[in-house]
C-alpha positions, 0 to 999 in steps of 0.5 A, a space after each residue: 551601162 546603168 539601168 536607165 540607159 539600158 531601159 531607154 535603149 531596149 524599150 519603145 518611147 511611149 513611157 519615156 524613161 521613168 525617174 526612179 528604178 525600184 528594186 524591192 518593196 515591203 509593206 508601204 515602203 520601196 527601195 530603189 536600185 541605189 538603196 534609197 527608201 521611199 514611202 509609196 503613195 502611188 501603190 502602182 496606180 491604185 494596184 498594190 492594195 496589200 502593199 508590197 510582199 504581203 505575207 498572205 499574197 506571197 503565200 497564196 501566189 507561191 502555193 498556187 504557182 507550185 500547184 497549177 499556174 495556167 489552164 487556158 479557158 479550155 479547162 476550169 479550175 477552182 480559184 476562178 470559181 471561188 473568186 467569181 462567187 466571192 465577188 458576186 456575194 459582195 455585190 449581192 445581186 444576180 450577175 455573171 462574171 468574165 475574167 480578163 487580164 487588165 482594166 482595158 480588157 475588162 472594158 473591151 468585154 463590157 463594150 462588146 457585151 453592151 454592143 450585143 445587148 443593144 443591137 438586139 434592140 436596134 440601138 446605135 450609139 454610146 454616151 461617155 464623159 469628157 475627160 473620162 478614161 477607159 483604156 487604150 485599146 481601140 474599143 476602150 479608147 473609143 469610149 475615152 474622152 481625152 482628145 490628147 490620147 484619142 484623136 490620133 488613133 481615129 476613126 473609131 468603129 462606133 459612134 460615141 457622144 461625149 458629155 461633160 462629167 457631172 452634168 445630168 442635164 447633158 445626159 438627158 439631152 444626149 441619151 435617147 432610145 437609140 443609146 446602147 449604154 452610158 459609160 461612167 467612172 463613179 469618180 474620174 481617175 485620170 482626169 484628176 480624181 474628180 468625184 461627181 456632184 451629189 446625186 449625179 450617179 442616181 440621175 444617170 441610173 434614172 436616165 438609163 432606166 427611162 431610155 432603156 440604155 445600159 449603165 456601165 460603171 468603170 471601177 477599174 481604179 475605184 473598187 476593191 476598197 479604194 474609196 472605203 467601200 468594196 465598190 464605189 457605186 455602193 456608196 451612191 445606192 446605185 447598181 449598174 448593168 455592167 461593172 468593170 474591175 481590175 487594178 487593186 483586185 489582184 494586189 499586183 498580179 494582172 487581173 480584170 473582171 467584167 460583171 454583167 447584172 441580170 439579163 445582161 450577164 447572159 448576153 454572151 454565148 459560147 464563142 462571143 468572147 475569150 481570153 487565154 490568160 483571163 482568170 489565170 489560177 495564180 491571179 485568181 489566188 492573188 485576188 482571193 488573198 486581197 479580198 480576204 485580207 483587206 480591212 475597210 474599217 482601217 481604210 476609212 480611218 486612215 483615209 479620213 486622217 490623210 484628208 484631214 491632215 492635207 486639208 489643214 495644210 496652209 500653203 499658197 500653192 495648195 488650193 484644195 483636196 478632192 477625191 474619196 477614201 485613199 484616192 485623193 488629189 491635191 489640187 494646186 493653184 499653179 501647174 507645178 504637179 511635176 515639181 511636187 512629184 520631184 520634190 516628194 521623191 527627194 523627200 522620200 515619198 512617191 506621189 503622182 503628177 496626174 494633171 499639171 495642177 493635180 497630184 494623185 495619192 493612192 497608197 496601199 490600203 494597208 498604209 498606217 496612221 504614222 505613215 500618213 502623218 509622215 507625208 502630211 508633216 512633210 507636205 508643206 516643205 515639199 510644196 515650198 520646194 516645188 514652188 521655188 
């Protein structure tokens, strides 16, 4: 029985059956179980920051798992302290860290942190963006503005009011002194890699300041160099009250982080929150290796090359390119994203049909100029096959 059939018979149906079964990877290249080679322009959904089998990541994880693999939160260990200190140094602001295992867990921590802080002042509701994505557990799903994945699991335990993303006037109308927090992605990921209008994050910060609400920046996808900055909010000159991280932080190992700035970071007291595996020594060692080996100058250079190359493609199916850094969406004039993904895989490239008319590109941050050029050169043919 082949691997696809075994998967179908062993797993719940929430993923369907993925179209490719991968066996191994090296750098930005992966091979499927039949030996076919692909250039990976998905990066595990913006996770594989250093690519596959990076020597520094392999060495750090191997050394740590052979030394101390798990402690629980009953004991501390040096890798978690080193990682927290490094993140705080990169943020360059007084803050405290909580480590989790994933993005949705980081957002659950942020939700609880904001809830505790806001209820002290008698505040009662949250604001979030339409089409925003913050996770699938119930707290994070409460804040997720995608009806297709949200509505069937309601009602939710908190009042969340959704506004159009990028509309500062809607924020002003919706946010009052009763608002606990505003949850925003600096660029909306699952909505189709949608950057905000110029000045939107600054306006959001000002509205939060004027109402006393907290600003929560969900940087699960956008942080750790993905946009060419360590954290996307830094490019806008905005400091949130709470920041959530995951995906690219561990380079493939599961880790998430919730960072509370200033007094917000001191809101949790002993027993308020926890995680058995959060801050696991192996995941922290992996994250330290990622932060020590990423080159933001390289990211910016190849990101500009990728965007310029794609924007120069003249094809009737391609409408535009949007996004930031090595996190782009090619926007189509017709809902043919699934066909683009299929044609790309046939040509040896892994891309992601994110929306019916948008294809996500989030390659490892070590992707080379030659590999970017290879995708750009093949893209017109991929589009032609997808349009046929």
